[in-house]
C-alpha positions as CSV (number, residue, x, y, z in Angstrom):
1,X,89.2,108.6,108.1
2,X,88.1,105.0,107.4
3,X,89.7,102.0,109.1
4,X,91.8,101.1,106.0
5,X,93.0,104.7,105.7
6,X,93.9,104.9,109.4
7,X,95.9,101.6,109.2
8,X,97.4,101.9,105.8
9,X,101.0,101.3,107.0
10,X,99.8,98.1,108.8
11,X,97.9,96.9,105.7
12,X,100.8,97.7,103.4
13,X,103.2,95.7,105.6
14,X,100.7,92.8,106.0
15,X,100.4,92.5,102.2
16,X,104.2,92.5,101.8
17,X,104.7,89.9,104.4
18,X,101.9,87.8,103.0
19,X,103.3,88.1,99.5
20,X,107.0,87.6,100.3
21,X,106.7,85.1,103.2
22,X,109.4,86.6,105.4
23,X,109.6,89.6,107.7
24,X,113.1,90.4,106.4
25,X,112.1,90.2,102.7
26,X,109.1,92.4,103.3
27,X,111.2,94.9,105.3
28,X,113.8,95.0,102.5
29,X,111.2,95.5,99.9
30,X,109.5,98.3,101.9
31,X,112.8,99.9,102.9
32,X,112.2,99.6,106.6
33,X,113.8,97.6,109.5
34,X,112.7,94.0,110.0
35,X,112.0,94.8,113.7
36,X,109.5,97.5,112.5
37,X,107.9,95.0,110.2
38,X,107.5,92.5,113.1
39,X,106.1,95.2,115.4
40,X,103.6,96.4,112.8
41,X,102.4,92.8,112.2
42,X,102.0,92.4,116.0
43,X,100.0,95.6,116.2
44,X,97.7,94.4,113.4
45,X,97.4,91.0,115.1
46,X,96.3,92.8,118.3
47,X,93.6,94.6,116.2
48,X,92.3,91.4,114.7
49,X,92.7,89.5,118.0
50,X,94.8,86.6,116.9
51,X,98.0,85.7,115.0
52,X,97.9,86.3,111.3
53,X,100.7,84.1,110.1
54,X,102.2,80.7,110.9
55,X,105.7,79.7,110.2
56,X,106.5,76.6,108.3
57,X,110.1,75.8,107.5
58,X,111.1,79.5,107.9
59,X,108.3,80.8,105.6
60,X,105.3,82.7,106.9
61,X,101.9,81.6,105.7
62,X,98.6,83.4,106.3
63,X,96.5,81.5,108.8
64,X,93.5,79.9,107.0
65,X,90.9,81.8,109.0
66,X,92.4,85.1,108.1
67,X,92.4,84.6,104.3
68,X,89.2,86.6,104.2
69,X,91.3,89.7,104.9
70,X,92.7,89.4,101.4
71,X,89.2,89.5,99.9
72,X,87.6,92.2,102.1
73,X,88.6,95.1,100.0
74,X,92.3,95.0,100.5
75,X,92.8,93.6,97.0
76,X,92.0,97.2,95.8
77,X,95.4,98.2,97.2
78,X,98.0,98.3,94.5
79,X,100.2,95.2,94.0
80,X,103.4,96.1,92.3
81,X,105.1,93.8,89.8
82,X,108.3,94.1,91.7
83,X,106.9,92.1,94.6
84,X,108.3,88.7,93.9
85,X,106.6,85.4,94.6
86,X,107.9,83.1,97.3
87,X,110.7,80.8,96.3
């Protein structure tokens, strides 16, 4: 199985957190616990070797040097229209 397939759950959670800007919002959207969301992001951060997000005024933003993750093939993963933009 390729790396993306092996880590689909991590990628799916990463995309939700990136899109929604909060662990709790991503967890609610995905139907999982927010502690699970945080732990999966921590696991993905361990795989990439550094933090993925920075918090500004309570909203999570993808670190500039990790924006390449969004263009390295992950855009092929489906984005659903029900994922709302950050407010």
